[in-house]
Each structure stands twice: as C-alpha cells, then as structure tokens.
N, C-alpha and C positions, 0 to 999 in steps of 0.2 A: 122578598124572603132568602134567607140564608140558605144556601145550599147543605151546609155541613150543621146538623143538630147535635151537639156534643153531649155524651154523658161522661162526666169526670168521674173516675173510679178509684177511690183512695182507701188504704187497708192498713191497720196497725195491730199487730198481734200481742199479746202480754209479752211474749218472747223476746219481741223486738224492742219493747219498753225495757226490758231488762238489759239487753245487749247496749242499746244505744242511748239509754238513760232518756228515752223518749224525745230525742231533740233532732237527730238527723232525717228521721222518718216519720215524725210526727205529722198528724193529719194536716194540721196548718200548714207546715211546712210543704208536704205533697201538693196541696191544695194551690199555695202561691207558686211553685214551681210551674204547674201546669197552667194558670192564668198567665203567667210571664211568658210562656212558650207561645201560648194562644193569641198572644196580643199581634204577633206579627203573621197571623194567618188571614186571609181574606175569607169572606163568605163563612164566617164560624158564627154560631149562635150556642151559648152554653144552655143545655135543655135542664140540664140538673146535675147536682153532685151526689154522688152514691158512696157513703162512708160506712165501713166496717171496723170498729174501734174496739179491740178486744178480741178480735176473732182470728183463728189460725187460718193459714193460707193452705192447709193441708186439706181443707174440706170446702167444699162449692155450696154448703148450703148455709150461706151467710145471709141476712135480710137484706141488705144495701146490695150486694152481688144479685140475688134474686129479682129484686126489683129492677134492676138495670136489664137483666134479660127480659123480664116482662116488656119494659118499655122499648127493647130491640123489636121483640116479637109484635108488639102492637104498632110499629112504625113510628112512634116517638124519637128514637134516636137512632141516628145513622152512621154515628162515629163514637168510639170508645177511646178514650186517652188515660194511660196511666205514667207514673214517674218510672216504672221498670217493670219488668216481668214478674220479680218477686211479690209486687204489689197485687198482681191480678192474682197470683196463687203460688204455693209451693209445691205442687202435685204435678208432676210430669205429664202424665197421661191426660189428667184433666186440662191443664193449660195447652197441651198440644191438641187436645180434641177441638177445644174453644178456637184456637187459631186455624185449625186446618178444616173444619166443620162450620160452626156457628158464623164465621165471618164472612166466609164466601157464600154460604146458603142466603145468607140475609144482606148480601153486598155491603156489608159494613166496612167503613174506614177504620182500621186501627192503628192507633200510635204510641209506641212506649219512646219516650223521651230520651232514657239515657242508654238504650241499645240502638238509638237513632232508626227505630222501624217507623216506617209510614206506609201502609198498604196502597194508599194513593199516589203519593208524591214518587215513592221509591218502590214500585210493587215487587222487585226482587227482594226487597229487605226482609219481608213477609216469609219468604221461602229459603232464607239464610240458614247454613249448617249450625251457625250460631245459636239459634232459638232453642234447637232440642238440647243442645249442650248447657246453654245458660239454665234451661228448665232442670236438667238433671242436676245441677250444682245447686239450686235452690232448693230442690226437694233432698239432697244431700245435708245442707245447712240444717234445713228443719229436723231432720232424723238426728243430727249431731246433736244440736242445742236442747232438743227434747231428752236425749239419752244423759247430757251433763245436768239439766235440770232435776230429773228423776235420781239421778245418782247423787246430786249434792244433798236433796231431801232425804234419802235414805241415811246416808252418813249423819247427817242431823238427827234423825229419829235414833238411831243406834248410839249416838252420842248422849242421848236422854234428853233432848230438846224437844220442846212442845213445836209444832209446826202448823197447827191448825188455826182459823181465824177467832173463831169463839171457844172459850174454855167450857168445858162441861160443867153441868151445874154443880154447884158446891165449891168452885174453884173461880179464882180470878187472876189474870196475867199479873206478872211482877212488873211495875211500872219503870224498872230499872232494866229489865231483861225480860223482851216479850216471848222468850222461848222457854221461859220457866213459869211454873204455874204455883199459886199460893193458895191455901185455904180461906175461902171465903168466910169471915167470922159468922154473919147472919145465916147464911145459906148452910153452914155445917149445923146449926141447931136444929134445923130442920130435917136434914140427913140423919143426924143422931137420933131424933124422935122416932125416925121410920125404920130404924135397925131392929 
C-alpha cells in the first residue's frame, strides 16, 4: 500500500481566465504539471483530483476544496498537492490557517510545487517566511484585479454599454456589438399592447 494518498487540488477563477487567457493556469495544465511532478515520487497514490473551475480564491467555500477537506478529515487523503499557493487560495488568513492548523493537526504532507514547499521532505519549507509574504501578495493581487474589473465595468456602463448577459424582455443584443441593445420587433408588439 502506498504511504502517501494524494489529493490533487486545482483551481481557476474567472479572473485568472481573463488575465491569462485560460492558458498557463488552466485546470488541465495544473493537473499535468502536478502529475509530472509526482512521477518521480515514490510511495504515492493519487486518491482523487479536486477541482474548482470558476471559483475565486478569496473564499474557501468551494465545492472541490470542501470535498478535499472532508476526505482529509475522514483519513482518505494524507497529502495535498497544489501547483502554487495562489491555487490553494488568495486569502492571507485562510491559507495561513490551513497551513498552520489543518496540516499539522491531521499530519498532512503538503506540497506546493512552484514555491518548493514539501512539509515531509523539507519540513523547514512549510515554516518559511516566504509563505506569509506570498499569501499577502496573492491576496493583494486578488483585490487589485477585482478593483480593475469593477472599474472597467463601471466605465463601460457610464459609456452607455449594456454589460448584462441576457437582454431584458423586449430587446435583443446587437449581433455586431454585444454591448448594444436593439428593440425586438416581436416582443415590442406585446410590450406596446400592455402599455
């Protein structure tokens, strides 16, 4: 039986898709990187892959992450591996609590590939001052990108652009400009009848 039962955790938020064009951080690329890394490890068995696609890292109430925690609590997983700390989360306190409380309490091996953290092979790596600094930077990035997106949407609305997904009843989106609405000829008859 393998000593290490691994839970691979991957996450991609909608903000990451906008920033990276969904390429460098894609769920598929994260899994491939982690699986390649694990090939050189001995006594490893991948228990499951836990994915949260389209979920922000600022909130830990993500279905894949919650399922991973349950499997840790139930002893099904004793190793968590991520591409980097930002995939785990972009909440300084939440990631810090996870690393400082959950991992030691359940004797979990934690690996973050890009930061070269391995709580089993390099125990000092988990206590490195770099971890809180990285977590602060990850949280700051999240706040910065959130501000930029809100600002961009506000400016677009103030310019008269429609930013919704679905147009209100009586309108259709212009096929040449998704930010412009046109009157829907069929629905307008019903609207005019009810006025």
